[in-house]
N, C-alpha and C positions, 0 to 999 in steps of 0.2 A: 504494500500500500504506500501511497505517498500523499503529501499535503504541502501546500505552499503558504508561506507567511513571513512575517518580520520578527526577528529575534528580539524579545523584550526583556528576558532575564536569563542569566547563566548562574545556576545555583552552585554552592560550594560542594566540593567532592566529599564523599563519605567513605570511610574504610572500616573494615572489621575482620574478624576471624570466624570461620564457619567450620563445619565438619570436613569440608574439602579443601581447607586452607584459607588464606587471606583473600579478601575481595575488596573491590573498589567500585563505586558507582557515582554518577553525576547526572544531574538533570538540567534541562533548559526548557524555556517556555517560548513559544511563538504565538503571534497574533495573526489569525487568518486574514486574507486580503478580500473579504467579502463585504457586501453592503452592511451586514450585521456581523462584525468580526467576533471571533471566538478565541479565547486563550486555550492553548493546548500544551500540556507538559509532557516531555519525552524523557526517557532515562537511557543512559548508556552504562554498560557494565564492564569491569575488569580492564583488559587491554584496549577496549573500544573507547575509553575515555580520552578524547583528544579535542576538547572544546576550547583550548586556549587560542586556536586559530580563528574562532568565530568572533564576530563583533556585534554588540548590541546595536540594533537599528538596521542591520543587514537583512536583505530579503533572501530567503533560502527555500529550497525544496527538500523536504525531509522524507526519506524512505524508512519505513518502520514495520514492525510486526506487532500485532495485538496478542497479548497473552493474559489469560485469567487463571487464578488459582484459588483454592478454598483453604481457609485456615479457621479452625474452631467454628465451623458453621457459617462463616461469612466469606463472601467472594471479593477478591481484589483484582483489579485490571491494570496492567502496565502497557504502555506504548514504548516498545524498545527500539530506539533508533539504531540503524546500522549503516546509514550513509546520509550525507547532506551535500547539496550543491548550491553555491551562490548563484542567485538569479541576476542577470544583467551586470552592469558595471564594467569597469575596465579590466578587472582581474579575471572574471569568468572562471573561477576555480571550483573544483570539487573536493570535498573532504570525505574520504572513505574511512569511516570510523574503525572497522575491524583491523585494517592494515596500518592505522595510525600514520597516514601519509596524505599529502596533498597532490592531486593530479591536475596539472595545468591543462586547460582546454584551449581551443583556438577561437573561442567566441571573441567578437570585437565589439567595442562600444561605438554605436553609430555616430555619436557626437565627436569622437576623436578621429574618425576616418577622414572626413572632408569638411567638417564644421557645419554641415547641414543637419537639420532636424530629420528624424526618421519618418515623418508624416507630411 
């Protein structure tokens, strides 16, 4: 699944110890680009936490999986982000969270090509 929006918050990383060893998670929030915007919080886990390259106010497309689990008779749902791409702008970069790397794309900013507006 994917959704597009503007980054509004990048929350502090959390760490801990579990039965399978240590873990790390971090969350971030985007605001959708609709007539009636919604705030959506995503979580990344372990080596997938690479949010220091994201900037608040940046427009991104987030690819994610939805996962629900039951604990003590209650259900909890997580949106686990596995990739994000910057939308527009001069850098046109992609952040692939599992590999912790930035992949440069060949997208160009129409305003920097010849100075004319794209419409």
